Backbone of each chain as ProteinMPNN parsed JSONL, in Angstrom:
{"seq_chain_A": "SQKIEQNSEALNIQEGKTATLTCNYTNYSPAYLQWYRQDPGRGPVFLLLIRENEKEKRKERLKVTFDTTLKQSLFHITASQPADSATYLCAPGYSSASKIIFGSGTRLSIRP", "coords_chain_A": {"N_chain_A": [[186.444, 35.087, 1.734], [185.042, 36.477, 4.701], [182.129, 35.581, 5.858], [179.157, 36.614, 7.419], [175.98, 35.71, 8.58], [172.734, 36.034, 9.094], [169.353, 35.199, 10.594], [167.794, 36.268, 7.812], [164.505, 36.324, 7.454], [162.052, 38.516, 9.01], [161.706, 38.132, 11.979], [158.802, 36.707, 13.8], [157.037, 36.833, 17.071], [155.156, 35.824, 19.825], [154.11, 37.618, 22.713], [155.929, 36.934, 25.439], [157.109, 34.666, 24.996], [159.715, 32.709, 24.19], [162.902, 34.455, 22.35], [164.756, 33.585, 19.831], [167.584, 34.087, 18.072], [169.651, 33.413, 15.561], [173.698, 33.689, 14.295], [175.622, 33.165, 12.162], [178.945, 32.259, 11.235], [181.073, 31.741, 8.69], [184.51, 31.316, 7.154], [186.154, 32.553, 9.361], [187.855, 33.252, 12.355], [186.78, 34.044, 15.356], [187.636, 36.044, 18.134], [186.015, 36.587, 20.076], [182.32, 37.868, 20.147], [180.062, 40.231, 19.703], [176.654, 41.606, 20.593], [174.216, 43.442, 19.108], [171.616, 46.35, 19.699], [169.107, 47.832, 17.374], [167.084, 50.273, 16.924], [164.902, 51.851, 14.861], [165.89, 54.033, 12.798], [167.812, 54.976, 14.487], [171.072, 54.369, 16.042], [173.283, 51.442, 16.566], [172.781, 49.617, 19.665], [175.263, 48.619, 22.342], [174.456, 45.082, 23.49], [175.557, 42.595, 24.435], [178.832, 40.603, 25.127], [180.717, 37.985, 24.088], [183.319, 35.903, 24.712], [185.443, 33.612, 23.274], [186.58, 31.473, 24.628], [184.019, 31.096, 26.678], [181.058, 29.493, 27.094], [178.23, 30.382, 27.231], [176.162, 33.101, 28.527], [175.149, 35.587, 30.162], [172.602, 38.172, 30.845], [170.032, 39.618, 32.808], [167.226, 39.188, 31.161], [168.339, 38.311, 28.925], [170.231, 35.857, 26.799], [173.198, 34.485, 25.44], [174.874, 32.586, 23.421], [177.807, 30.474, 22.762], [179.387, 28.627, 19.944], [182.149, 27.751, 18.587], [182.645, 25.293, 17.178], [180.593, 24.799, 15.712], [180.764, 27.421, 14.82], [178.751, 29.211, 15.685], [176.452, 31.739, 16.922], [174.188, 31.985, 19.22], [171.149, 33.864, 20.366], [169.124, 34.797, 22.806], [165.81, 35.928, 23.998], [164.442, 35.737, 26.924], [160.689, 35.212, 27.992], [159.538, 37.199, 26.178], [158.912, 40.898, 25.594], [157.063, 43.495, 23.772], [158.325, 45.623, 23.62], [160.578, 44.717, 22.995], [160.942, 44.688, 20.551], [162.731, 45.23, 17.592], [165.812, 45.634, 15.556], [168.771, 42.995, 16.25], [172.001, 42.947, 15.696], [174.545, 40.677, 15.087], [177.885, 40.7, 15.767], [181.208, 39.404, 15.215], [184.89, 39.401, 16.379], [188.237, 40.079, 16.617], [190.771, 39.591, 19.024], [192.936, 40.866, 18.733], [192.98, 42.949, 17.155], [190.91, 45.807, 16.449], [188.888, 46.026, 14.318], [185.721, 45.231, 13.748], [183.245, 43.067, 12.484], [179.749, 43.52, 11.187], [177.038, 41.687, 11.087], [174.026, 41.465, 9.05], [171.498, 41.496, 10.119], [168.677, 41.151, 12.134], [165.284, 41.575, 12.059], [163.201, 41.776, 15.052], [159.88, 41.209, 15.877], [157.527, 41.627, 18.311], [154.421, 40.502, 19.154], [151.943, 41.514, 21.249]], "CA_chain_A": [[186.226, 35.783, 2.369], [184.808, 36.369, 6.122], [180.639, 36.053, 5.843], [178.374, 36.586, 8.945], [174.538, 35.487, 8.41], [172.025, 36.12, 10.289], [168.338, 35.195, 10.02], [167.29, 37.029, 6.878], [163.598, 37.369, 7.269], [161.906, 38.837, 10.396], [160.968, 36.994, 13.355], [157.811, 37.231, 14.717], [157.28, 35.865, 17.908], [153.814, 36.289, 20.795], [154.508, 38.056, 24.113], [156.097, 35.97, 26.946], [157.845, 33.631, 24.602], [161.525, 32.977, 24.306], [162.842, 34.448, 20.839], [165.953, 32.863, 19.636], [168.314, 34.471, 17.112], [171.091, 32.772, 15.001], [174.545, 34.154, 13.659], [176.805, 32.053, 11.582], [179.949, 32.87, 10.67], [182.25, 31.252, 8.291], [185.898, 32.086, 6.839], [186.415, 33.44, 10.386], [187.928, 32.011, 13.779], [186.638, 35.34, 16.111], [188.054, 35.804, 19.327], [184.941, 36.986, 20.873], [181.043, 38.13, 19.6], [178.877, 41.022, 20.384], [174.978, 41.902, 20.144], [173.808, 45.205, 19.481], [170.281, 46.24, 19.447], [169.017, 48.912, 16.642], [165.808, 50.513, 16.777], [164.782, 52.269, 13.27], [166.512, 55.541, 12.803], [169.034, 55.374, 15.801], [172.293, 53.814, 16.13], [173.356, 50.384, 17.625], [173.021, 49.889, 21.289], [175.611, 47.571, 22.963], [174.137, 44.598, 24.671], [176.283, 41.736, 25.097], [179.669, 40.052, 24.679], [181.052, 36.395, 24.621], [184.499, 35.448, 24.541], [185.627, 32.315, 22.794], [186.219, 30.58, 26.055], [182.718, 31.049, 27.46], [179.827, 28.575, 26.461], [177.071, 31.148, 27.822], [176.506, 34.336, 28.951], [173.191, 36.101, 30.833], [172.048, 39.458, 31.36], [168.594, 39.932, 32.932], [166.459, 38.013, 29.998], [169.308, 38.126, 27.679], [171.237, 34.863, 26.917], [174.053, 34.228, 24.367], [175.581, 31.202, 23.53], [178.839, 30.677, 21.198], [179.621, 27.441, 19.911], [183.223, 27.468, 17.782], [182.495, 24.408, 16.351], [179.378, 25.113, 14.874], [180.736, 28.429, 14.151], [177.655, 29.841, 15.617], [175.939, 31.937, 18.12], [172.179, 31.856, 19.081], [170.825, 35.007, 21.47], [167.907, 34.045, 23.26], [165.08, 36.853, 24.906], [163.169, 34.936, 26.93], [159.447, 36.141, 28.386], [159.964, 38.712, 25.424], [157.617, 42.043, 25.58], [156.855, 44.407, 22.903], [159.317, 46.608, 23.481], [161.779, 43.895, 22.804], [161.254, 44.937, 19.221], [163.998, 45.987, 16.969], [166.935, 44.826, 14.629], [169.518, 43.185, 16.708], [172.987, 42.767, 15.212], [175.719, 40.365, 15.62], [179.635, 41.626, 15.278], [182.163, 38.861, 15.344], [185.896, 40.111, 16.463], [189.277, 39.358, 17.207], [191.037, 40.589, 19.797], [194.173, 41.885, 17.656], [192.787, 43.906, 15.738], [189.662, 46.169, 16.899], [188.001, 46.084, 13.721], [184.731, 44.108, 13.781], [182.683, 43.413, 11.244], [178.596, 43.195, 11.596], [176.362, 41.124, 10.238], [173.156, 42.354, 8.948], [170.434, 42.052, 11.364], [167.43, 40.517, 12.196], [164.557, 42.583, 12.599], [162.684, 41.067, 15.825], [158.928, 41.762, 16.041], [156.944, 41.064, 19.562], [153.003, 41.012, 19.285], [150.863, 41.579, 22.492]], "C_chain_A": [[185.082, 35.238, 3.691], [182.866, 36.573, 5.56], [180.185, 35.758, 7.369], [176.96, 36.543, 8.093], [173.957, 35.312, 9.499], [170.7, 35.865, 9.846], [167.404, 36.002, 8.761], [165.937, 37.365, 6.978], [163.832, 37.48, 8.819], [161.236, 37.861, 11.033], [159.644, 37.475, 13.891], [157.258, 36.346, 15.597], [155.786, 36.7, 19.345], [154.207, 36.65, 21.852], [154.727, 36.785, 24.688], [156.834, 34.492, 26.198], [159.542, 33.651, 24.645], [161.56, 33.204, 22.512], [164.642, 34.27, 20.822], [166.486, 32.86, 18.26], [169.62, 34.027, 16.725], [172.272, 33.735, 14.348], [175.389, 33.475, 13.663], [177.567, 32.554, 10.816], [180.861, 31.639, 9.735], [183.289, 31.98, 7.753], [186.725, 32.844, 8.017], [186.444, 32.916, 11.752], [187.689, 33.439, 14.81], [187.036, 35.076, 17.436], [186.685, 36.22, 20.31], [183.467, 37.489, 19.641], [180.636, 39.116, 20.207], [177.691, 41.213, 19.897], [175.006, 42.924, 19.98], [172.213, 45.12, 18.937], [170.457, 47.246, 18.384], [167.677, 49.089, 16.563], [166.011, 51.631, 15.314], [165.336, 53.932, 13.848], [167.821, 55.752, 14.008], [170.496, 54.136, 15.681], [172.457, 52.573, 16.937], [173.851, 50.771, 18.936], [173.827, 48.323, 21.388], [174.687, 46.752, 23.636], [175.278, 43.183, 25.54], [177.49, 41.295, 24.699], [180.262, 38.841, 25.066], [182.267, 36.249, 24.082], [184.579, 34.069, 23.874], [185.943, 31.128, 23.266], [185.118, 30.278, 26.7], [181.667, 30.008, 26.452], [178.932, 29.806, 25.943], [177.281, 32.48, 28.701], [175.545, 35.06, 29.087], [173.494, 37.728, 30.941], [170.865, 39.515, 31.764], [167.86, 38.869, 31.98], [167.209, 37.754, 28.758], [169.988, 36.712, 27.792], [171.863, 34.55, 25.831], [174.844, 33.113, 24.405], [176.772, 31.305, 22.543], [179.602, 29.124, 21.165], [180.852, 27.205, 18.231], [183.585, 26.589, 16.995], [181.769, 24.383, 15.531], [179.447, 26.731, 14.096], [179.542, 28.951, 14.107], [177.204, 30.737, 16.919], [174.4, 32.495, 18.115], [172.06, 32.915, 20.524], [169.559, 34.814, 21.237], [167.555, 35.495, 23.981], [164.37, 35.873, 25.467], [161.912, 35.809, 27.867], [159.59, 37.61, 27.399], [158.379, 39.603, 25.435], [158.587, 42.656, 24.331], [157.906, 44.974, 22.471], [160.789, 46.023, 23.06], [161.777, 43.947, 21.007], [161.925, 45.715, 18.447], [164.823, 45.469, 16.368], [168.374, 44.45, 15.886], [170.807, 42.442, 15.476], [174.125, 41.562, 16.018], [176.883, 40.716, 15.209], [180.522, 40.335, 15.91], [183.215, 39.995, 15.495], [187.132, 39.735, 16.889], [189.83, 40.477, 18.166], [192.433, 41.555, 19.756], [193.973, 42.735, 17.067], [190.821, 44.6, 16.39], [188.795, 46.336, 15.823], [186.974, 45.131, 14.086], [183.773, 44.181, 12.696], [181.358, 42.68, 11.754], [177.921, 42.876, 10.512], [175.107, 42.072, 10.246], [171.982, 42.484, 9.551], [169.463, 41.27, 11.587], [166.457, 41.235, 12.858], [163.429, 41.266, 13.22], [161.151, 41.701, 16.009], [157.829, 40.765, 17.196], [155.33, 41.432, 19.551], [152.203, 40.776, 20.648], [149.748, 40.34, 22.3]], "O_chain_A": [[184.491, 34.161, 3.763], [182.461, 37.582, 4.982], [180.654, 34.985, 8.204], [176.816, 37.228, 7.081], [174.3, 34.737, 10.532], [170.532, 36.212, 8.677], [166.229, 36.259, 9.025], [165.699, 38.541, 6.699], [164.718, 37.1, 9.585], [160.422, 37.01, 10.672], [159.507, 38.598, 14.379], [156.953, 35.214, 15.222], [155.658, 37.901, 19.585], [154.981, 35.782, 22.256], [154.022, 35.785, 24.556], [157.029, 33.451, 26.826], [160.314, 34.508, 25.076], [160.866, 32.661, 21.652], [165.484, 34.722, 21.599], [166.147, 32.053, 17.394], [170.609, 34.215, 17.434], [171.776, 34.71, 13.783], [176.004, 33.06, 14.645], [177.229, 33.212, 9.832], [181.251, 30.644, 10.345], [183.196, 33.208, 7.772], [187.7, 33.564, 7.8], [185.518, 32.323, 12.305], [188.786, 33.955, 15.022], [186.824, 33.964, 17.92], [186.782, 35.904, 21.496], [183.654, 37.438, 18.425], [180.782, 39.057, 21.428], [177.557, 41.004, 18.691], [175.796, 43.614, 20.626], [171.692, 44.315, 18.165], [171.594, 47.685, 18.206], [166.996, 48.149, 16.153], [167.084, 52.062, 14.895], [165.188, 54.611, 14.863], [168.554, 56.732, 14.141], [170.43, 53.078, 15.054], [171.833, 52.531, 17.997], [174.684, 51.583, 19.339], [173.443, 47.266, 20.886], [173.963, 47.353, 24.43], [175.584, 42.976, 26.714], [177.532, 41.555, 23.496], [180.362, 38.571, 26.263], [182.348, 36.473, 22.874], [183.569, 33.381, 24.018], [185.767, 30.031, 22.735], [185.097, 29.223, 27.335], [181.691, 29.942, 25.223], [178.831, 30.197, 24.78], [178.267, 32.803, 29.363], [174.907, 35.288, 28.059], [174.593, 38.256, 31.105], [170.199, 39.443, 30.732], [168.036, 37.672, 32.207], [166.805, 37.127, 27.778], [170.322, 36.384, 28.931], [171.065, 34.239, 24.947], [175.443, 32.753, 25.418], [176.749, 32.114, 21.616], [180.217, 28.602, 22.095], [180.517, 26.698, 17.16], [184.521, 26.708, 16.204], [182.128, 23.941, 14.439], [178.691, 27.19, 13.239], [179.015, 29.237, 13.032], [177.671, 30.363, 17.995], [173.737, 33.158, 17.316], [172.754, 32.759, 21.529], [168.93, 34.689, 20.186], [168.439, 36.204, 24.461], [163.688, 35.126, 24.766], [162.166, 36.903, 28.37], [159.711, 38.763, 27.814], [157.225, 39.189, 25.334], [159.764, 42.565, 23.982], [158.397, 44.941, 21.342], [161.823, 46.66, 22.858], [162.562, 43.282, 20.33], [161.769, 46.931, 18.556], [164.687, 44.271, 16.614], [168.966, 45.405, 16.389], [170.526, 41.612, 14.612], [174.436, 41.579, 17.209], [176.898, 41.126, 14.048], [180.525, 40.258, 17.139], [183.006, 41.141, 15.098], [187.062, 38.847, 17.738], [189.578, 41.682, 18.206], [192.813, 42.517, 20.423], [194.807, 43.345, 16.398], [189.843, 43.894, 16.64], [187.732, 46.844, 16.18], [187.337, 44.17, 14.764], [183.527, 45.217, 12.078], [181.401, 41.666, 12.451], [177.976, 43.371, 9.386], [174.95, 43.052, 10.974], [171.406, 43.572, 9.532], [169.595, 40.326, 10.807], [166.591, 41.555, 14.039], [162.956, 40.314, 12.599], [161.204, 42.885, 16.339], [157.455, 39.606, 17.014], [154.978, 42.557, 19.907], [151.911, 39.615, 20.938], [148.841, 40.195, 23.119]]}, "seq_chain_B": "ETGVTQTPRHLVMGMTNKKSLKCEQHLGHNAMYWYKQSAKKPLELMFVYNFKEQTENNSVPSRFSPECPNSSHLFLHLHTLQPEDSALYLCASSQDWGTPRNPYNEQFFGPGTRLTVL", "coords_chain_B": {"N_chain_B": [[171.028, 57.814, 26.088], [173.804, 57.848, 24.533], [176.631, 59.272, 24.985], [177.599, 59.919, 22.453], [176.831, 62.574, 19.978], [176.042, 63.551, 17.103], [175.614, 65.588, 14.633], [174.571, 67.221, 10.994], [171.19, 65.784, 12.387], [169.806, 64.916, 10.102], [170.067, 65.256, 6.07], [170.061, 66.907, 3.267], [171.279, 66.888, 0.129], [172.837, 68.327, -2.853], [174.157, 66.904, -5.839], [176.612, 68.579, -6.643], [177.248, 70.012, -4.266], [179.119, 71.115, -1.148], [179.53, 69.621, 1.758], [179.611, 68.961, 5.551], [179.65, 66.276, 8.164], [179.348, 66.346, 11.718], [180.448, 64.842, 14.275], [180.768, 64.509, 18.226], [182.162, 62.624, 20.787], [181.189, 62.357, 24.356], [182.782, 60.981, 26.527], [185.445, 60.451, 26.774], [186.925, 58.51, 24.989], [189.057, 57.049, 23.239], [189.647, 56.156, 20.39], [187.609, 56.38, 17.499], [185.136, 56.261, 14.77], [184.085, 55.957, 11.332], [180.981, 54.606, 9.978], [178.647, 53.746, 7.257], [175.296, 52.944, 6.715], [173.079, 50.937, 4.822], [170.048, 50.668, 3.016], [168.753, 47.16, 3.827], [171.322, 46.113, 4.085], [174.614, 45.523, 5.409], [176.056, 47.27, 8.197], [178.568, 49.176, 6.977], [182.172, 49.393, 7.537], [184.234, 52.614, 7.313], [186.303, 54.193, 8.016], [188.72, 54.566, 10.649], [189.899, 56.149, 13.488], [192.551, 56.117, 15.811], [193.708, 57.729, 18.412], [193.566, 60.153, 17.343], [194.971, 59.431, 14.817], [194.876, 57.908, 11.424], [193.845, 54.753, 10.982], [192.559, 53.228, 9.748], [191.389, 52.671, 6.534], [188.873, 51.724, 4.733], [188.682, 51.581, 1.797], [187.255, 53.496, 0.753], [185.617, 56.287, -1.208], [187.171, 58.794, -2.418], [185.679, 61.043, -2.841], [184.684, 61.369, -0.09], [185.865, 62.69, 2.993], [187.714, 62.329, 5.604], [188.455, 63.938, 9.007], [189.729, 64.547, 12.135], [190.167, 66.305, 14.319], [190.811, 66.078, 17.378], [190.725, 63.808, 19.96], [187.883, 63.74, 20.767], [186.213, 64.716, 18.673], [185.294, 64.259, 15.214], [184.923, 64.224, 12.057], [183.225, 64.635, 8.837], [183.938, 65.149, 5.797], [182.011, 66.055, 2.716], [181.872, 65.614, -0.522], [180.942, 66.426, -4.051], [178.918, 63.89, -4.19], [177.064, 61.163, -5.221], [173.943, 59.849, -5.643], [173.914, 57.266, -5.023], [175.208, 57.352, -2.613], [173.399, 57.974, -0.903], [172.297, 57.322, 2.563], [172.475, 56.018, 5.925], [174.498, 57.38, 8.042], [176.613, 56.473, 10.387], [178.555, 57.461, 13.374], [180.778, 56.142, 15.637], [182.275, 55.346, 18.802], [185.143, 53.96, 20.879], [186.748, 53.028, 23.399], [189.381, 52.41, 23.117], [191.777, 51.546, 20.638], [192.026, 48.076, 20.296], [193.939, 47.563, 22.377], [195.421, 46.083, 25.166], [193.912, 46.952, 27.19], [191.67, 47.787, 26.766], [190.638, 44.966, 25.034], [188.486, 44.103, 23.607], [186.836, 46.017, 22.41], [184.066, 47.122, 22.64], [181.835, 49.268, 21.063], [180.327, 52.216, 20.928], [177.257, 53.905, 19.447], [176.575, 56.833, 17.56], [173.426, 58.539, 16.808], [173.046, 58.993, 14.421], [173.351, 60.529, 10.893], [170.944, 61.046, 8.645], [171.28, 60.746, 5.528], [170.904, 61.989, 2.285], [171.145, 62.166, -1.088], [170.589, 64.304, -3.925]], "CA_chain_B": [[172.037, 58.761, 25.31], [175.121, 56.994, 24.492], [177.744, 59.97, 25.142], [177.915, 60.117, 21.182], [176.018, 63.409, 19.314], [176.064, 63.65, 15.678], [174.835, 66.611, 13.638], [172.644, 67.186, 11.451], [170.517, 64.344, 12.234], [169.444, 64.771, 8.335], [171.044, 66.278, 5.508], [169.656, 66.656, 1.819], [172.168, 67.485, -0.765], [173.095, 68.018, -4.533], [175.535, 66.362, -6.093], [177.829, 69.407, -6.733], [177.343, 70.456, -2.632], [179.778, 70.532, -0.2], [179.014, 69.4, 3.274], [180.199, 68.006, 6.796], [178.979, 65.553, 9.301], [179.902, 66.475, 12.519], [180.824, 63.694, 15.714], [181.683, 64.492, 18.881], [181.769, 61.931, 22.128], [181.594, 62.754, 25.525], [183.016, 59.597, 26.948], [186.975, 60.329, 26.966], [187.221, 57.413, 24.603], [190.174, 57.406, 22.062], [189.11, 56.003, 19.186], [186.286, 56.933, 16.973], [184.99, 55.439, 13.343], [182.511, 56.195, 10.391], [179.921, 53.873, 9.582], [177.97, 53.858, 6.647], [174.441, 51.872, 6.596], [172.092, 51.433, 3.555], [169.032, 49.668, 3.573], [169.103, 45.932, 3.797], [172.749, 46.095, 3.79], [175.163, 45.401, 6.915], [177.266, 48.274, 8.541], [180.205, 49.16, 6.519], [183.022, 50.277, 8.497], [184.782, 53.587, 6.549], [187.247, 54.718, 8.587], [188.684, 54.361, 11.914], [190.976, 56.931, 14.062], [192.906, 56.122, 17.105], [194.558, 58.664, 19.195], [193.867, 61.269, 16.262], [195.859, 59.027, 13.502], [193.915, 57.377, 10.921], [194.403, 53.565, 11.312], [191.877, 52.184, 8.597], [190.811, 53.328, 5.682], [188.155, 50.819, 3.724], [188.739, 51.437, 0.17], [186.732, 54.576, 0.87], [185.732, 56.684, -2.114], [187.91, 60.593, -2.439], [184.935, 62.244, -2.144], [184.487, 61.308, 1.494], [187.123, 63.055, 3.382], [187.521, 62.413, 7.514], [188.88, 64.875, 9.727], [190.02, 64.211, 13.572], [191.336, 66.941, 15.266], [191.238, 65.347, 18.598], [190.226, 62.481, 20.155], [186.658, 63.731, 20.975], [185.174, 65.335, 17.631], [185.577, 63.652, 13.928], [184.329, 65.005, 10.694], [183.423, 63.747, 7.701], [183.5, 65.978, 4.522], [181.587, 65.348, 1.759], [181.385, 66.833, -1.855], [180.688, 65.708, -5.029], [178.371, 62.893, -4.215], [176.472, 60.412, -5.813], [172.811, 59.525, -4.918], [174.204, 55.874, -4.017], [175.969, 57.67, -1.35], [172.224, 58.24, 0.326], [172.644, 55.907, 3.74], [172.533, 56.608, 7.292], [175.921, 57.657, 8.535], [176.996, 56.311, 12.084], [179.785, 57.922, 13.774], [180.834, 55.515, 16.817], [183.284, 55.43, 19.662], [185.375, 53.091, 21.78], [188.072, 53.46, 24.923], [190.707, 52.477, 22.327], [192.087, 50.381, 19.594], [192.485, 46.706, 20.43], [195.081, 47.325, 23.405], [195.045, 45.277, 26.336], [192.857, 47.614, 27.996], [189.899, 47.267, 25.568], [191.252, 43.996, 23.711], [187.568, 43.518, 22.98], [186.386, 47.025, 21.581], [182.568, 47.707, 22.847], [181.371, 50.395, 20.366], [179.242, 53.141, 21.58], [177.254, 54.613, 18.464], [175.584, 58.17, 17.684], [172.166, 58.56, 16.452], [173.379, 59.017, 12.48], [172.599, 61.517, 10.349], [170.146, 60.53, 7.352], [171.661, 61.631, 4.383], [170.11, 62.516, 0.913], [172.086, 62.783, -2.397], [169.681, 64.489, -5.195]], "C_chain_B": [[172.815, 57.987, 25.521], [176.506, 57.754, 24.781], [177.988, 60.235, 23.98], [176.867, 61.03, 20.36], [176.604, 63.487, 17.926], [174.842, 64.804, 14.995], [175.469, 66.634, 12.218], [172.653, 65.788, 11.724], [169.897, 64.251, 10.8], [169.627, 65.952, 7.608], [170.669, 65.98, 3.953], [170.522, 67.742, 1.091], [172.143, 67.431, -2.077], [174.348, 67.321, -4.729], [176.877, 67.493, -6.152], [178.018, 70.2, -5.148], [178.739, 70.124, -2.068], [179.442, 70.424, 1.18], [179.726, 68.625, 4.439], [179.209, 67.854, 7.442], [180.136, 66.062, 10.399], [179.85, 65.203, 13.727], [181.068, 63.657, 17.168], [181.098, 63.307, 20.327], [182.201, 62.617, 23.35], [182.432, 61.507, 26.635], [184.647, 59.233, 27.196], [187.318, 58.793, 26.326], [188.562, 57.797, 23.393], [190.098, 56.8, 20.923], [187.897, 56.3, 18.544], [186.149, 56.367, 15.309], [183.628, 56.306, 12.745], [181.687, 55.068, 10.125], [179.163, 54.41, 8.417], [176.521, 52.305, 6.392], [173.385, 52.484, 5.733], [171.16, 50.453, 4.134], [169.231, 48.297, 3.11], [170.698, 45.684, 3.621], [173.412, 46.019, 5.597], [175.837, 46.677, 6.964], [178.171, 47.892, 7.674], [180.983, 50.19, 6.865], [184.051, 51.268, 7.253], [185.659, 53.93, 6.823], [187.129, 55.249, 9.93], [190.035, 55.497, 12.534], [191.062, 56.886, 15.475], [194.233, 57.025, 17.492], [194.589, 59.483, 18.042], [194.064, 60.776, 14.868], [194.424, 58.266, 12.857], [194.419, 55.886, 10.631], [193.471, 52.626, 10.248], [191.023, 52.729, 7.803], [190.008, 52.139, 4.65], [187.83, 51.127, 2.684], [187.625, 52.585, 0.089], [186.843, 55.537, -0.225], [186.571, 58.041, -1.58], [187.217, 61.445, -2.113], [184.313, 62.551, -0.741], [185.51, 61.539, 2.177], [187.313, 63.071, 5.144], [188.538, 63.361, 7.844], [188.976, 64.295, 11.126], [190.813, 65.198, 14.037], [191.509, 66.807, 16.717], [190.609, 64.52, 19.022], [188.467, 62.36, 20.499], [185.621, 64.64, 19.788], [185.843, 64.602, 16.408], [184.633, 64.052, 13.318], [184.171, 64.234, 9.779], [182.719, 64.907, 6.767], [183.132, 65.594, 3.272], [181.548, 66.31, 0.47], [181.247, 65.788, -3.306], [179.974, 64.179, -4.921], [178.042, 62.415, -4.712], [174.93, 59.836, -5.416], [172.908, 58.227, -4.297], [174.676, 55.998, -3.17], [174.434, 57.953, -0.178], [172.291, 57.012, 1.556], [172.62, 56.857, 4.846], [173.789, 56.553, 8.148], [176.168, 57.594, 9.671], [178.466, 57.095, 12.416], [179.94, 56.661, 15.399], [182.325, 55.867, 18.172], [183.769, 54.369, 20.499], [186.673, 53.434, 22.855], [189.219, 53.485, 23.53], [191.039, 51.587, 21.08], [192.705, 49.175, 19.875], [193.721, 46.526, 21.408], [194.489, 46.11, 24.475], [193.93, 45.536, 27.537], [191.711, 47.582, 27.531], [190.46, 46.415, 24.428], [189.223, 43.772, 23.029], [185.984, 45.0, 22.535], [184.846, 47.37, 21.343], [182.531, 49.303, 21.952], [180.087, 51.176, 21.047], [178.687, 54.094, 20.251], [176.143, 56.041, 18.802], [174.582, 57.932, 17.122], [172.336, 58.641, 15.102], [172.762, 60.213, 12.603], [172.156, 60.846, 8.256], [170.395, 61.291, 6.067], [171.065, 61.322, 2.813], [171.187, 62.748, 0.061], [170.747, 62.846, -3.595], [170.117, 64.549, -6.36]], "O_chain_B": [[172.787, 57.317, 26.553], [177.517, 57.054, 24.838], [178.887, 61.076, 24.019], [175.908, 60.371, 19.957], [177.832, 63.467, 17.83], [173.613, 64.752, 14.945], [176.615, 66.216, 12.051], [173.494, 64.913, 11.517], [169.458, 63.13, 10.541], [169.508, 67.124, 7.967], [170.965, 64.893, 3.458], [170.552, 68.958, 1.278], [171.472, 66.543, -2.602], [175.31, 67.204, -3.97], [177.99, 67.19, -5.724], [178.977, 70.955, -4.991], [179.399, 69.136, -2.39], [178.996, 71.452, 1.687], [180.413, 67.646, 4.148], [178.213, 68.567, 7.56], [181.343, 66.179, 10.19], [178.721, 64.722, 13.815], [181.672, 62.634, 17.49], [179.939, 63.218, 20.731], [183.23, 63.282, 23.474], [182.259, 61.775, 27.824], [185.083, 58.17, 27.637], [187.894, 57.96, 27.025], [188.74, 58.904, 22.886], [191.019, 57.286, 20.266], [186.992, 56.508, 19.352], [187.192, 56.081, 14.722], [182.699, 56.931, 13.255], [182.6, 54.244, 10.09], [178.962, 55.622, 8.487], [176.725, 51.141, 6.047], [172.911, 53.619, 5.675], [171.233, 49.733, 5.129], [169.841, 48.142, 2.052], [171.036, 44.844, 2.787], [172.843, 46.353, 6.636], [176.202, 47.207, 5.915], [178.586, 46.748, 7.487], [180.806, 51.397, 6.7], [184.576, 50.629, 6.341], [186.34, 54.183, 5.829], [186.24, 55.94, 10.428], [191.087, 55.538, 11.896], [190.228, 57.317, 16.271], [195.37, 57.005, 17.022], [195.725, 59.618, 17.588], [193.583, 61.341, 13.886], [193.344, 58.076, 13.418], [195.474, 55.817, 10.0], [193.726, 51.443, 10.026], [189.981, 53.244, 8.207], [190.71, 51.694, 3.742], [186.636, 51.022, 2.403], [186.993, 52.466, -0.961], [188.007, 55.853, -0.472], [186.59, 58.287, -0.374], [187.511, 62.412, -1.411], [183.69, 63.539, -0.352], [186.336, 60.627, 2.133], [186.918, 64.058, 5.763], [189.443, 63.603, 7.046], [188.149, 63.4, 11.304], [192.028, 65.05, 14.176], [192.399, 67.468, 17.251], [189.591, 64.337, 18.353], [187.844, 61.298, 20.51], [184.511, 65.102, 20.054], [187.027, 64.312, 16.583], [183.536, 64.268, 13.833], [184.806, 63.182, 9.706], [181.597, 65.41, 6.827], [183.862, 64.81, 2.664], [181.252, 67.505, 0.481], [181.472, 64.579, -3.37], [180.5, 63.287, -5.587], [178.562, 62.852, -5.738], [175.115, 59.098, -4.448], [172.256, 57.927, -3.297], [174.851, 54.979, -2.502], [174.489, 58.083, 1.045], [172.329, 55.824, 1.234], [172.709, 58.084, 4.801], [173.976, 55.61, 8.917], [176.012, 58.646, 10.291], [179.344, 57.204, 11.56], [178.939, 56.548, 16.108], [183.172, 56.75, 18.037], [182.859, 53.69, 20.974], [187.425, 54.383, 22.63], [189.745, 54.51, 23.096], [190.114, 50.865, 20.708], [193.926, 49.123, 19.73], [194.445, 45.534, 21.321], [193.426, 45.49, 24.483], [193.367, 44.819, 28.363], [190.739, 47.256, 28.213], [190.712, 46.799, 23.286], [189.006, 43.239, 21.94], [184.761, 44.898, 22.441], [184.38, 47.771, 20.276], [183.194, 50.282, 22.296], [179.094, 50.664, 21.565], [179.449, 54.99, 19.887], [175.342, 56.262, 19.711], [174.631, 56.774, 16.708], [171.352, 58.15, 14.549], [172.112, 60.798, 13.469], [172.773, 60.478, 7.256], [169.775, 62.284, 5.685], [170.877, 60.157, 2.461], [172.118, 63.473, 0.41], [170.111, 61.888, -4.035], [169.339, 64.695, -7.303]]}, "name": "protein", "num_of_chains": 2, "seq": "SQKIEQNSEALNIQEGKTATLTCNYTNYSPAYLQWYRQDPGRGPVFLLLIRENEKEKRKERLKVTFDTTLKQSLFHITASQPADSATYLCAPGYSSASKIIFGSGTRLSIRPETGVTQTPRHLVMGMTNKKSLKCEQHLGHNAMYWYKQSAKKPLELMFVYNFKEQTENNSVPSRFSPECPNSSHLFLHLHTLQPEDSALYLCASSQDWGTPRNPYNEQFFGPGTRLTVL"}
């Protein structure tokens, strides 16, 4: 069955450093992968989408990579700030069907 | 604000009660979704509606009954729930369901309803 794995442990990073979150998938060949941010008690918010033919995507301090050979996506936040503390969800999907499957998320804490 | 609102934000109900969750989107989208989020578990897709037609029912128990009267409104009717149904219920919308116009299905979520079943 399709499986999505994200860092199961919370990630604690010093402010100013680069945070790197991992999303691995198995039994799955997604056409794209989305990343969302979720704050406690709130719904997820879309951040970035990367397609299977794209190796890297950037948006301000965010960078996402997509390696279809390794079946992995990495999500980087550079110059991290305490306001970046949240849970980050990866969500691979097919372009032919809008159903996407969410990973369980990685909780990121940025300490001052 | 994401343009998707949900009411109520919190709900406590007994196992014999009947209640409804409401979702409204102001984005002009045609697809709407219900998700369940339990502690330490991934988001679970429950139902999908596209142009008011249900296109996905992810083996959800019949005690959850969705209703989509138009593309802007989505309801989840609840009856005879179990304590294990306690969770955060999230509504989301997207432009439409996997069409060439939006094959990548970026979803906009509401703030959720925190449901507690006693």
